[in-house]
C-alpha positions in Angstrom: 40.3 1.9 25.7 39.0 4.8 27.7 36.1 7.0 26.7 37.0 10.2 24.9 34.9 13.0 26.5 36.4 16.2 25.0 38.2 17.6 22.0 41.6 17.6 23.8 41.4 13.9 24.5 40.2 13.3 20.9 43.2 15.2 19.6 45.6 13.1 21.7 44.0 9.8 20.7 43.7 10.7 17.0 47.4 11.8 17.1 48.5 8.3 17.6 47.3 7.4 14.1 47.6 10.9 12.4 50.2 13.0 14.3 49.3 16.2 12.3 45.5 15.9 12.9 43.8 19.3 13.0 40.5 21.1 12.6 38.3 18.9 14.8 34.5 19.1 14.3 31.9 17.3 16.4 29.8 14.4 15.1 26.4 14.1 16.7 23.6 11.5 16.4 20.0 12.2 15.5 19.2 13.2 19.1 22.2 15.7 19.0 24.3 13.6 21.4 28.1 13.8 20.8 29.4 10.5 19.3 32.8 11.7 18.1 34.8 14.1 15.9 36.0 14.4 12.4 39.4 15.9 11.7 41.7 16.9 8.9 44.8 14.7 8.7 47.0 17.8 8.0 46.9 21.5 7.6 46.1 21.2 3.9 42.7 19.6 4.7 43.0 17.1 1.8 42.0 14.0 3.8 39.7 13.5 6.8 39.3 10.9 9.5 37.1 10.3 12.5 37.4 9.4 16.2 34.5 8.2 18.3 33.9 8.8 22.0 34.7 5.1 22.7 38.2 5.8 21.4 38.1 4.1 18.0 40.0 6.0 15.3 39.2 5.7 11.6 41.3 3.0 9.9 41.4 5.0 6.7 40.8 8.6 5.6 38.3 10.1 3.3 38.4 12.8 0.6 35.7 14.8 2.2 34.7 15.6 5.8 31.1 14.5 5.1 32.4 11.0 4.1 34.4 10.7 7.3 31.4 11.9 9.3 29.1 9.3 7.7 31.6 6.4 8.2 32.0 7.5 11.9 28.2 7.4 12.3 28.0 4.0 10.7 30.7 2.7 13.1 28.5 3.2 16.2 
């Protein structure tokens, strides 16, 4: 798995699991280093997932972006 360094690459990788992924927002750690992105699984923004810079994509989705962000951080 290759490192995901920008939002374009994150969109491409997340699209393999969630083809309609949209509305990407960065996730940073405590030192403000980018560790990934959260995204809405579709345009209605009812479920949220995450993708990390190491290419891992959330196996499940969350009801709220904050939940997806927290699970993404815990997955580091």
